[in-house]
C-alpha positions in Angstrom: 9.0 37.2 16.6 9.3 33.5 15.7 8.4 32.5 19.3 5.1 34.4 18.9 4.4 32.5 15.6 5.4 29.2 17.3 3.0 29.9 20.2 0.3 31.0 17.7 0.5 27.7 15.8 1.1 25.4 18.8 -2.6 24.4 19.2 -2.9 23.4 15.5 0.4 21.5 15.6 -0.6 19.5 18.6 -4.1 18.9 17.2 -2.6 17.6 13.9 -0.1 15.4 15.8 -2.9 13.8 17.9 -5.1 13.4 14.8 -2.3 11.6 13.0 -1.7 9.4 16.0 -5.4 8.5 16.2 -5.3 7.6 12.5 -2.5 5.1 13.3 -4.4 3.7 16.3 -7.6 3.2 14.2 -5.6 1.8 11.3 -4.0 -0.7 13.7 -7.5 -1.7 14.8 -8.6 -2.3 11.3 -5.5 -4.2 10.4 -6.1 -6.6 13.3 -9.8 -7.1 12.6 -9.2 -10.9 12.0 -6.7 -11.4 14.8 -8.1 -13.6 17.6 -8.4 -12.0 21.0 -7.3 -8.6 19.7 -9.0 -5.8 21.7 -9.8 -2.6 19.8 -8.3 0.6 21.3 -8.9 4.3 21.0 -8.5 7.5 23.0 -10.5 10.5 23.9 -9.3 13.2 21.7 -10.7 16.1 23.8 -9.0 15.0 27.0 -5.8 14.2 25.2 -5.8 17.6 23.6 -6.4 19.3 26.9 -3.5 17.3 28.4 -1.3 18.4 25.6 -2.1 22.0 26.0 -1.6 21.8 29.8 1.9 20.6 29.1 1.8 17.2 30.7 1.2 15.2 27.5 -1.4 12.8 29.0 -1.7 10.7 32.0 -2.3 7.1 32.7 -0.7 4.1 31.3 -0.3 4.1 27.5 0.1 0.9 25.5 3.7 0.9 24.3 6.1 -1.4 22.5 9.0 -2.7 24.5 12.4 -2.7 22.8 14.2 -5.9 23.9 17.2 -5.2 21.7 19.2 -2.0 21.1 18.8 -2.4 17.4 15.0 -2.0 17.5 13.5 1.1 16.0 12.4 3.8 18.4 8.7 3.7 19.1 8.6 7.3 20.5 7.7 9.8 17.8 8.8 12.7 20.0 5.6 14.7 19.5 3.9 13.8 22.8 1.3 11.5 21.3 3.0 8.4 22.7 1.9 9.6 26.2 -1.8 9.5 25.3 -3.5 6.8 27.3 -5.2 4.3 25.1 -8.5 2.7 26.2 -10.1 -0.5 25.2 -13.3 0.0 23.1 -16.4 -1.9 24.3 -17.5 -4.5 21.8 -20.7 -3.7 20.0 -21.3 -7.4 19.2 -19.2 -10.1 20.9 -17.1 -12.2 18.7 -16.5 -16.0 19.0 -12.7 -15.5 18.8 -12.7 -12.7 21.4 -11.8 -9.9 18.9 -13.6 -6.6 19.7 -13.0 -4.8 16.4 -16.2 -3.8 14.6 -15.2 -2.7 11.1 -18.3 -0.4 10.7 -17.4 1.4 13.9 -13.7 1.6 12.9 -14.5 2.9 9.4 -16.8 5.6 10.9 -14.3 6.7 13.4 -11.5 6.7 10.8 -13.6 8.8 8.4 -14.6 11.3 11.2 -10.9 11.6 12.2 -9.8 12.1 8.6 -12.4 14.9 8.1 -11.3 16.5 11.4 -7.7 16.3 10.3 -8.5 17.8 6.9 -10.5 20.6 8.4 -7.7 21.5 10.8 -5.3 21.6 7.8 -7.6 23.8 5.9 -8.0 26.2 8.8 -4.3 26.3 9.4 -3.7 26.9 5.7 -6.1 29.8 5.7 -4.3 31.4 8.8 -1.0 31.0 7.0 -2.4 32.6 3.9 -3.7 35.6 5.9 -0.3 36.0 7.6 1.4 35.8 4.2 -1.0 38.5 2.8 -0.4 40.7 5.8 3.4 40.4 5.4 3.2 41.3 1.7 1.1 44.4 2.1 
């Protein structure tokens, strides 16, 4: 019974994990808006979601931190989002210092992602409420 519920909510779980990871990526871009030579990154949510549902978790080379000391914190969240290949975003307007972060683009993408995250949570909450109602009756 529980494995059926797990399979039923797997899509929503992976979508929320990817949306949360994209929030971190976009927040990282905004945090580095003034860093010289920083290149803004993002990923294609649709292809990442398709890769997650196919079970391979993504392909390509993802940008990752390297632990040079065993005391470093783990950078792998364990939800498969670390395998998502990040891509450099094309600069809308070139910067003198080589930074490709455009705050207007980042804010727009951040808000879109936040709305998608919230709508997925609302949809999931409604499904859980329906299941709860069915169990009570």
